[in-house]
C-alpha positions as CSV (number, residue, x, y, z in Angstrom):
1,M,45.2,24.2,125.5
2,D,44.4,26.3,122.5
3,G,47.5,28.4,123.0
4,R,49.7,25.3,123.1
5,R,48.1,24.0,119.9
6,V,48.7,27.3,118.1
7,F,52.3,27.2,119.2
8,A,52.9,23.6,118.3
9,W,52.0,23.8,114.7
10,P,54.6,26.2,113.6
11,V,57.3,24.3,115.5
12,R,56.4,21.1,113.8
13,N,56.3,22.7,110.4
14,A,59.7,24.3,111.0
15,R,61.1,20.9,111.9
16,E,59.6,19.3,108.8
17,I,61.1,22.1,106.6
18,L,64.5,21.7,108.3
19,A,64.4,17.9,107.7
20,L,63.5,18.4,104.1
21,I,66.4,20.8,103.6
22,C,68.8,18.4,105.2
23,T,67.5,15.6,103.0
24,V,68.1,17.7,99.9
25,L,71.6,18.7,101.0
26,V,72.5,15.1,101.7
27,A,71.2,13.9,98.3
28,V,72.8,16.8,96.4
29,G,76.1,17.1,98.3
30,D,77.6,20.5,97.6
31,P,74.7,23.0,96.9
32,A,76.9,25.2,94.7
33,L,78.0,22.2,92.7
34,F,74.4,21.2,92.3
35,V,73.6,24.6,90.9
36,R,76.6,24.6,88.5
37,T,75.7,21.1,87.3
38,A,72.1,22.0,86.7
39,R,73.1,25.0,84.7
40,A,75.6,23.0,82.7
41,Q,73.0,20.4,82.0
42,D,70.6,23.0,80.8
43,T,73.1,24.2,78.1
44,A,74.9,21.0,77.3
45,P,73.8,19.2,74.1
46,E,72.2,15.8,74.6
47,A,74.1,12.7,73.5
48,A,72.3,11.8,70.3
49,K,73.5,8.6,68.7
50,L,74.0,8.3,65.0
51,S,71.8,5.8,63.2
52,N,73.2,2.8,61.3
53,D,72.6,4.5,58.0
54,Q,74.5,7.6,59.1
55,L,77.3,5.5,60.4
56,D,77.5,3.5,57.2
57,S,77.9,6.8,55.2
58,L,80.4,8.1,57.7
59,V,82.8,5.1,57.4
60,A,82.3,4.5,53.7
61,P,85.6,6.0,52.5
62,L,87.8,4.0,54.8
63,A,85.9,0.8,55.4
64,L,87.9,-1.0,52.7
65,Y,91.3,0.0,54.2
66,P,93.5,-2.9,55.3
67,D,92.7,-3.6,59.0
68,P,95.9,-2.2,60.5
69,L,95.5,1.1,58.6
70,L,91.8,1.3,59.4
71,A,92.4,0.9,63.1
72,Q,95.2,3.5,63.1
73,T,93.1,6.0,61.1
74,L,90.1,5.6,63.5
75,A,92.4,6.3,66.4
76,A,94.0,9.3,64.7
77,S,90.6,10.8,63.8
78,T,90.0,11.6,67.4
79,Y,92.9,14.1,67.3
80,P,91.8,16.5,64.4
81,L,94.0,19.4,65.5
82,E,97.2,17.2,65.4
83,I,96.2,15.9,62.0
84,I,96.3,19.5,60.7
85,Q,99.6,20.0,62.4
86,L,101.0,16.9,60.8
87,Q,99.9,17.9,57.4
88,Q,101.6,21.3,57.7
89,W,104.7,19.7,59.1
90,M,104.9,17.3,56.2
91,G,104.6,20.2,53.8
92,K,107.7,21.7,55.3
93,H,109.7,18.4,55.2
94,P,108.9,17.0,51.7
95,D,112.3,15.3,51.3
96,L,112.1,13.1,54.4
97,K,111.8,9.4,53.6
98,D,111.8,6.1,55.4
99,K,113.9,6.1,58.6
100,A,114.7,9.8,58.3
101,L,110.9,10.5,58.3
102,T,110.2,8.1,61.2
103,D,113.0,9.6,63.3
104,A,112.0,13.2,62.6
105,V,108.2,12.8,63.2
106,M,108.8,11.0,66.5
107,K,110.4,14.2,67.9
108,E,107.1,15.9,67.5
109,N,104.9,15.8,70.6
110,W,101.9,14.2,68.9
111,D,100.0,11.1,69.7
112,P,101.7,8.0,68.2
113,S,98.7,7.3,66.0
114,I,99.3,10.7,64.4
115,Q,103.0,10.2,64.1
116,A,102.4,6.8,62.4
117,M,100.3,8.5,59.7
118,A,103.3,10.3,58.2
119,P,104.2,7.4,55.8
120,F,100.7,7.8,54.3
121,P,100.6,11.3,52.8
122,D,97.5,10.7,50.8
123,V,95.5,9.6,53.8
124,V,96.8,12.6,55.8
125,K,95.7,14.9,53.0
126,Q,92.2,13.4,53.0
127,L,91.8,13.7,56.7
128,A,93.2,17.2,56.9
129,E,91.5,18.8,54.0
130,N,88.2,17.3,55.1
131,V,88.7,18.0,58.8
132,K,85.0,18.4,59.5
133,W,84.3,14.9,58.4
134,T,87.4,13.7,60.2
135,S,86.1,15.3,63.4
136,E,82.7,13.7,63.1
137,L,84.3,10.3,62.4
138,G,86.4,10.7,65.5
139,N,83.5,11.8,67.6
140,A,81.4,8.9,66.5
141,F,84.2,6.5,67.3
142,L,84.6,7.9,70.8
143,A,80.8,7.8,71.5
144,Q,79.8,4.7,69.6
145,Q,83.0,2.6,69.0
146,S,81.2,-0.7,68.7
147,D,78.6,0.7,66.3
148,V,81.3,2.2,64.1
149,M,83.1,-1.2,63.9
150,D,79.8,-2.8,63.0
151,A,79.2,-0.2,60.3
152,V,82.6,-1.1,58.8
153,Q,81.6,-4.7,58.6
154,R,78.2,-3.8,56.9
155,M,80.0,-1.8,54.3
156,R,82.5,-4.5,53.6
157,A,79.7,-7.0,53.2
158,K,78.0,-4.7,50.7
159,A,81.2,-4.4,48.7
160,K,81.9,-8.1,48.8
161,N,78.4,-9.2,47.9
162,S,78.5,-6.9,44.9
163,G,81.8,-8.5,43.7
164,N,83.9,-5.4,44.4
165,L,85.9,-6.6,47.3
166,K,88.2,-9.5,46.7
167,T,91.7,-10.8,47.2
168,T,94.3,-9.1,44.9
169,E,98.0,-8.7,44.6
170,Q,97.7,-5.8,47.0
171,Q,95.5,-7.2,49.7
172,K,94.1,-10.4,51.2
173,V,90.3,-10.6,51.9
174,E,89.0,-13.3,54.1
175,T,85.8,-14.1,56.0
176,K,86.8,-15.3,59.5
177,T,85.0,-16.3,62.7
178,V,86.4,-14.2,65.6
179,E,85.0,-15.1,69.0
180,S,81.8,-16.5,67.5
181,K,81.4,-13.5,65.2
182,Q,81.7,-13.8,61.4
183,V,83.7,-10.8,60.1
184,I,85.4,-9.8,56.8
185,V,89.1,-9.2,57.4
186,I,91.3,-7.2,55.0
187,E,95.1,-7.6,55.4
188,P,98.0,-6.4,53.3
189,A,99.3,-9.0,50.9
190,K,102.8,-8.1,52.0
191,T,103.2,-6.7,55.5
192,E,105.9,-4.2,54.6
193,V,104.0,-2.7,51.7
194,I,100.6,-0.9,52.1
195,Y,98.3,-0.1,49.2
196,V,95.5,2.4,49.9
197,P,92.4,1.6,47.8
198,S,90.7,4.2,45.7
199,Y,87.0,3.9,45.0
200,N,83.7,5.7,44.5
201,P,81.4,4.6,47.3
202,T,78.3,4.7,45.1
203,V,79.9,2.3,42.7
204,V,81.4,0.0,45.4
205,Y,78.6,-0.1,47.9
206,G,75.6,1.0,45.8
207,P,73.2,3.9,46.3
208,P,73.2,5.1,50.0
209,V,70.3,5.5,52.3
210,V,72.0,8.6,53.8
211,A,73.9,10.5,51.1
212,Y,77.6,10.0,51.1
213,P,79.4,13.3,51.8
214,P,80.9,14.8,48.6
215,V,84.4,14.6,50.0
216,Y,84.3,10.8,49.3
217,Y,84.4,11.1,45.5
218,P,88.0,10.5,44.3
219,P,89.4,11.6,41.0
220,P,90.0,9.0,38.3
221,P,92.9,6.6,39.0
222,P,96.3,7.9,37.8
223,P,98.0,6.4,34.7
224,G,99.7,3.1,35.6
225,A,97.5,2.6,38.7
226,Y,96.4,-1.0,39.3
227,V,92.6,-1.4,38.8
228,A,91.4,-4.3,41.0
229,S,87.9,-4.2,39.5
230,A,85.6,-1.8,37.8
231,A,85.2,-0.1,41.2
232,I,88.5,-0.2,43.1
233,S,92.0,0.8,42.1
234,F,95.3,1.0,44.0
235,G,98.1,3.6,43.6
236,V,101.8,2.9,44.2
237,G,102.5,0.9,47.3
238,M,104.0,2.5,50.3
239,M,107.0,0.9,52.0
240,V,106.5,1.0,55.7
241,G,109.3,-1.2,57.1
242,A,111.1,1.5,59.0
243,A,107.9,3.1,60.2
244,M,106.4,-0.2,61.5
245,S,109.4,-1.6,63.2
246,G,108.2,-3.8,66.0
247,G,105.0,-4.5,64.2
248,W,101.9,-2.5,63.3
249,G,100.9,-0.2,66.2
250,Y,97.1,-0.7,65.8
251,G,94.8,-3.6,64.9
252,C,91.1,-4.3,64.7
253,G,89.8,-6.4,67.7
254,W,86.7,-7.6,65.9
255,G,85.7,-9.9,68.7
256,N,85.1,-6.9,71.0
257,N,84.7,-4.3,68.3
258,N,87.6,-2.3,69.6
259,V,91.1,-1.2,68.5
260,N,94.2,-3.0,69.8
261,I,97.5,-1.2,70.4
262,N,100.9,-2.9,70.1
263,V,103.4,-1.4,72.5
264,N,106.3,-2.9,70.7
265,N,105.6,-0.7,67.7
266,N,108.3,1.9,67.0
267,Y,106.0,5.0,67.5
268,V,104.2,3.6,70.5
269,K,107.3,2.4,72.3
270,N,109.0,5.8,71.8
271,Y,106.0,7.7,73.0
272,N,105.7,5.5,76.1
273,R,109.4,5.9,76.8
274,Q,109.1,9.7,76.7
275,N,105.8,9.9,78.6
276,V,106.3,7.6,81.6
277,N,102.9,8.5,83.1
278,N,101.2,7.1,80.0
279,Q,103.0,3.8,79.9
280,I,101.0,0.6,79.4
281,G,101.8,-3.0,79.8
282,S,103.5,-5.3,77.3
283,G,101.9,-7.0,74.4
284,N,98.6,-5.9,72.8
285,N,96.3,-3.7,74.8
286,T,93.0,-2.0,74.1
287,W,93.5,1.5,72.7
288,Q,92.3,4.3,74.9
289,H,91.8,7.9,73.8
290,N,94.3,10.4,75.3
291,S,92.6,13.7,75.8
292,Q,95.9,15.4,76.3
293,H,96.3,15.3,72.5
294,R,92.8,16.7,71.8
295,G,94.2,20.2,71.9
296,G,90.9,21.7,73.2
297,A,88.9,20.6,70.2
298,P,85.3,20.2,71.4
299,Y,83.7,16.8,71.9
300,A,80.3,16.1,70.3
301,D,78.2,15.7,73.4
302,R,78.3,16.2,77.2
303,A,78.7,12.5,78.1
304,T,81.8,12.1,76.0
305,A,83.2,15.4,77.2
306,N,82.7,14.4,80.8
307,K,84.3,11.0,80.2
308,Y,87.5,12.6,78.9
309,G,87.5,15.8,80.8
310,G,86.9,18.1,77.9
311,T,84.2,20.5,76.6
312,T,81.5,20.4,74.0
313,R,80.8,22.8,71.1
314,G,78.3,24.6,73.3
315,A,80.9,25.5,75.8
316,S,82.3,29.0,76.0
317,A,85.7,30.0,74.7
318,N,87.0,30.4,78.3
319,Q,85.9,26.8,79.1
320,R,87.7,25.4,76.0
321,Q,90.8,27.4,76.9
322,A,90.8,26.0,80.4
323,S,90.3,22.5,79.2
324,A,93.2,22.8,76.7
325,R,95.5,24.2,79.3
326,Q,94.6,21.5,81.8
327,N,95.3,18.7,79.2
328,Q,98.5,20.3,78.1
329,A,99.7,20.8,81.7
330,G,99.1,17.1,82.3
331,G,101.3,16.2,79.3
332,A,104.1,18.6,80.5
333,G,104.0,17.0,84.0
334,A,104.4,13.5,82.5
335,R,107.6,14.6,80.7
336,Q,108.9,16.3,83.9
337,N,108.7,12.9,85.7
338,Q,110.8,11.0,83.2
339,A,113.2,8.6,84.7
340,G,116.7,10.0,85.0
341,G,115.6,13.5,84.1
342,A,119.1,14.4,83.0
343,G,118.1,14.7,79.4
344,S,114.9,16.6,80.1
345,R,114.6,20.0,78.5
346,Q,111.6,20.9,80.6
347,Q,112.2,23.7,83.1
348,P,109.7,24.3,85.9
349,G,107.1,26.7,84.6
350,V,108.5,26.8,81.1
351,S,106.7,25.3,78.1
352,D,108.5,22.4,76.3
353,R,110.0,23.7,73.2
354,A,112.2,20.8,72.3
355,S,110.8,20.6,68.8
356,G,111.5,24.3,68.3
357,D,108.0,25.4,67.4
358,G,106.6,26.5,70.8
359,R,104.4,23.5,71.4
360,T,103.4,23.0,75.0
361,G,103.5,19.6,76.6
362,G,100.3,17.7,76.0
363,G,100.6,17.0,72.4
364,G,99.0,20.2,71.1
365,R,99.8,23.9,70.9
366,D,98.6,26.2,73.7
367,V,95.5,27.5,72.0
368,A,94.9,29.8,74.9
369,A,98.3,31.4,75.2
370,K,97.8,34.8,73.6
371,P,94.7,36.4,72.0
372,S,94.9,37.6,68.4
373,T,97.9,35.4,67.5
374,R,98.4,32.5,65.1
375,D,101.1,29.9,65.7
376,A,103.3,28.1,63.3
377,G,100.8,25.2,63.2
378,G,98.1,27.4,61.9
379,I,95.8,27.4,65.0
380,D,93.9,30.6,65.1
381,R,94.0,31.8,68.7
382,G,92.3,35.1,68.1
383,S,88.9,33.9,69.4
384,G,90.3,31.8,72.1
385,S,88.5,28.9,70.6
386,S,89.7,25.5,69.3
387,D,86.8,25.2,66.9
388,R,89.0,26.5,64.1
389,V,92.4,25.4,62.7
390,G,93.6,28.0,60.3
391,S,90.7,28.3,57.8
392,R,89.2,25.0,58.8
393,D,86.1,24.9,60.9
394,L,85.7,22.2,63.5
395,S,82.4,23.5,64.9
396,G,79.0,21.9,64.2
397,G,78.0,24.8,62.0
398,S,74.4,25.3,61.1
399,K,71.9,22.5,61.5
400,G,72.0,20.1,58.6
401,S,75.5,21.1,57.5
402,G,77.5,18.3,59.0
403,A,79.2,15.5,57.1
404,F,75.8,14.4,55.8
405,G,74.5,17.9,55.0
406,S,73.9,18.8,51.4
407,G,74.3,22.5,52.0
408,G,76.4,25.0,53.9
409,S,80.0,26.0,53.6
410,S,81.3,22.6,54.6
411,A,79.6,20.8,51.7
412,S,80.8,23.4,49.2
413,S,84.3,23.3,50.5
414,A,84.2,19.5,50.4
415,R,83.2,19.6,46.8
416,S,86.0,22.0,46.1
417,S,88.5,19.8,47.8
418,S,87.2,16.8,45.9
419,S,87.5,18.7,42.6
420,R,91.1,19.4,43.5
421,G,91.8,15.7,43.9
422,A,91.6,15.6,47.7
423,S,91.1,11.9,47.9
424,S,93.2,10.0,50.4
425,M,93.3,7.1,48.0
426,S,94.9,8.8,45.0
427,S,98.7,8.4,44.8
428,S,99.5,10.5,41.8
429,R,100.0,13.8,43.4
430,G,103.8,14.0,43.2
431,G,104.3,11.9,46.2
432,G,101.0,12.8,47.8
433,G,102.7,15.6,49.5
434,G,101.1,15.5,52.9
435,G,100.8,19.3,52.6
436,S,98.3,21.0,50.5
437,R,100.8,21.9,47.8
438,G,102.1,18.5,46.9
439,G,104.8,18.2,49.5
440,G,105.1,14.5,50.1
441,G,107.5,12.9,52.4
442,G,105.7,9.6,52.7
443,G,107.5,6.2,52.7
444,R,109.6,5.0,49.9
445,R,107.6,4.3,46.7
446,R,107.7,0.9,45.3
């Protein structure tokens, strides 16, 4: 009896241990995957939401843009690397105007929201020269889209209540009820002419709770500029008829706090025609971020990176390279599947070089192609990382040095940019120039 009792206990314990192991395996699935996931979670940054005060400061410089331009700029801010590429491209093509500009930029394999920024060289200049702020704006829009749209409305209300936002010859300002929500809508006075407002946020909105980043302070309005009030002025209007054929590509869906995309727009229609795997239906649709045009730029947090199949700033260079290659390969595959295929320049296993600059197929350059090289778009491949574009840093930097930080290299460089007149709203830079040396190429001046 005693012997059987001694023998039974180990057997029962072994069975219990085996059952426990099986339970864990069933719950986890692949043990190796569980280990990898656990390690990734240990190193991945937590998804920390920005507060309302931080969001208010973040959107301050563009909250008073006309709705179509606002929506387009928010979408474009999620592709910071392509914004840099656009700025450099515009610097090389300063003489392109109107339809010639539209036709040329559509040949570049960029997201249509980036292509559609070409008629606005001053806005491109602001986004490119302050790419850290642009990246943070895009990251916030991806992670907190509804909160960002609410922040825009809060800032518009501040400007309107202080008497600084009103209907003028350049824009129409109305308070509307959209799906039971009361919102302030800003529309161009003439659909074919866009005026970008220039203003000092402190004067327009009042003192901030969270300091406005120094990149927001524009230079004085140029001679002859229209001053709408003591706080807001407008430069020369940009003619966008050729660029916006088929209607504006983007609009604010205030009812759902999202961005709508119009597939009949010139740029969107052309992009969908060339990338059949990315086609969407007819009419207006909700805009969706396309990670193929992210170019390996890191996302702000693990949740957003997982959603779009990318990496975070905490990821290794190899991980960012792999993510960039995967996204670009997806873009190349879409072009290979174009209907007809006769006109396709894509050869199996060969990068698409239709634009003549060695760009791979996903809307960005192959940042992992060769170490210690720099391509024509200015992307530094030496480190294998997409945290830098030329001399511009996309990484988070040291703590407290983001768009809201008062110290660090980003703040000093932002102040330097501001002192050079880097405002997107100024229109007196010899055509705005798109590029950093006054090369313009925006739409026809009126």
